[in-house]
N, C-alpha and C positions, 0 to 999 in steps of 0.2 A: 740420429736416424738419417738426416739429410746427407751428412758426410759419409757415413758407413754403408748405407743401404740404397740411397737414391742416386747420388752422383757417381758412385763407384760400383753400383749394383751389377751392371753387365760384366765389367771386367773382373771384379773381385769375387762375385758370388754366382754369376751366371743367371741373374734375375732379369726378367723382362717385364717392367712395370709400366702400366699406362696411367698411373696416378696423375691427377690434376691438382695443383696447388694454386689457390687464388689468394694473393697477398695484397692487401690494401697499400697503395702507394700514390702519393700526390701531395704537392706543396700547396696547402689550402689555408695556411695561417693558423693552424691549431697546435703548433709547437713540434718539437723534435720527435716525440713518441708517436705522433699522428701522421708523420710525413714520409718516412723512409722504410721500405721493406728491404733495403740494402741490396739493390740491384747489382752493385759491384761484387758482392760476395758470390752470388750465383753465377755471374759471368766468369769469376775466377775459378769456379768449380767446373766450368764447361770445357770439355775436351773430348776428342774422338767421337763426336756426335752423341754424347751421353744424355743430353737434355734437350728439350725445346723450351725456349724462353721468349715470351712475347708480351707486348703491351698493345691492346686494341683501342682504337679511337672511335669506332662506330659499333652499334649493335650487330650489324650484319657481319662485320669482321669477327666479333666475338662468337656469334653463332657458328660461322663456318670453321673457325678455329677449333671449337669444341667438337663439331661434327667430324672434322678431319682427324682429331685425336681418337675419337670413338671408333672410326672405321679403319684407322691405320693398322696394317699388318705388322709393321715394324714398331713395336711397342717401346716407348721411352717416356719418362716422366715429363709432364708439361708444367712449367711455372708461368703463371699469368699475373702480371702486376696490374692492379685494378684501381684506378683513381676513383675515390668515392664521389666526387662532385660530378663525374660524368653520368651518374645515375639520374641526375636531374638537369643536366646542362641542355638548354634549348637547342643547341646546334648538334649535339651528339645523338642524332637520329638517323634512321635508315628507312627508305621506302620499302614496301612489301616486296617489290621486284628484286631488290638486292638480297633479301633474305631467301626468296624462293629460287633464285638462280645464282649462277657463278660459284665462287669458292673463296677460300682465304687467300688474300694477297699479301705477300711478305713486305712489299713496299708500295706505298700509295703516292702517286704523282700529284702535282698541283694542276688540276684540270684547267683552271683559269689561266695560269701562266703558260700552259702548254699551247694555248691558242696563239700566243705571240712569243714562242720559245726563242726566236732569234734576237729578241730584245732583252732577254734575261742575262744579267751580268753577275748576279749573286744568288746562290742556291743555299737555302737554309735547310739543314737536315735536323730532324728532331724525332722524339718518340714520346707518346703519352700525352698527358693533359696540357703541357706547355704549348702544344699545337693550337689549342683553342685560345690561349692567351695571345699568340701571334696572329691568329686569324681574326680575332675581334679587335685588334689594335687599330687606331686611327691611321697609324703609319702604314698599315697594310694597303689602305686605299690610295695612299700617295706614293706607293713604291711599286709601280708596274714592272720594274726591272728585277724584282725579287720573286723567287719561287720558293714555296714551302713544301718540302717532301718529307713524308712520314715513314720512318722505319718501324714497321709493325712487328717484325720478328728480329730479335737481337741475336739469337743463336738457334740453329746454325746461321751464321751471318750470311745474309742474302746477297753475296757479291755480284752474281750475274744479273739479278734483277736491278740492283742499284746502279751497276755500271751501265746498263741499257738506258736507264732514265737519265743519268748524268750525260751520257753521250748525246742525248737529244738537245741539250742546252749548249750548243756549240760556241756561243758567245760568252759563256760564263768565265769570269775572271777569278772568282773565289767561291769556295764552298765552306760553310760555317756550321759546326755542330752546336746546337742550342739545347741547353738542358737547365732544369731548375736546381738540380743538385749541386753541391760544391764540386770543385774540380777534381778532388781526390775521391769522390764518390760518383754514383750514377754510372752511365755507360761510356763516358768519354774516353777513358784510358783503355778501354777494350776496343771501341770502334775506331778510335783515331788512327792507329796504324793500318787498319783494314781499309779505311776510306782513302788514306794517303796512297795506297797501292793502286787505287782505281783512277786516280787523277792524272791527266796528261800533263806534260811539262808546261810550266808557266802558271798553273792554277794554284792559288794559295789555299791552304786549309787553316781555318781559324776555329776558335772556341769562344763561346759566350755562355756564361753561367755564373754561379757563385764562385768566389775564390776558395782556395783550400780552407777547410774548417775542421775543427774537432767535433763539433756538434752537427747533426744533419740539417737542422733548420733553426730559424730564429724563434725565440719564445714570446715575442711581442708582435701583435698583428700589424702595428704601424710599420715596424721594421721589415716585416715580411712583405707588405704591400710595396714598400719603397724598393726592395730588392727585385720583386717581380717586375715592377715598372722599369727598372734599370735594365734588366735582362732583355725585355722586349725592345726597348729603345736601342740598346747596343746591337741587337740582332739586325735591325733595319739600317743602322748607321753605316757610313762608309768606313773602309779600312783606314783611310787617312784620318778620319775623325777619332777613331779608336786609338790610333798610335799617338795622336796629339794628347789624348787623355792619359796615356800610359797604361791602357788596359791590357 
């Protein structure tokens, strides 16, 4: 159904569908079957603006995304990856004003880092639940030179929005894509080339996440927690340190 009627519906059948698919996705230590909705597969199906693919990190973003989908005259299927733990995460909240006003934002900047943008040398780009792992890390407090930017819409890829935010970090030396998924899964291989095109000469693009794997996630909680901690630590580490470790 997804291959024949959703992803190719407009071009193949002339169908204009506003269907919304909510797919649980998030690395929370419950094993492979509970972790991955296969973001990479949906991104592989994306082309000619046939789908909208998003991961929201706040209730307001989720509300405005659904509202935009309901009101859009240009009807296309919407795929939303929904981390279960964000239903109860104490930081995944929105004030009433954000729900009552504004709209869906394709990219969310780091408001704290923006206050001293000239000091930021490393920009972390991420999507989904891993943002809260980065935000809650002790290293976050000791890394004023690091900004955490969330890509809330993966497709159509928000090049203009992201380019405008990156341009504001004029002292940045490197941009790093951070994800929970293995390197051959998740959004990395889709977003990597698109991010690279936005970077000015001299800025390095890096990847932090799980290495290539056949299985989406670990089957043991202890190993899962070790990998999550390593991903967060590497995200805040310097490039020199990562090269020394051979990452």
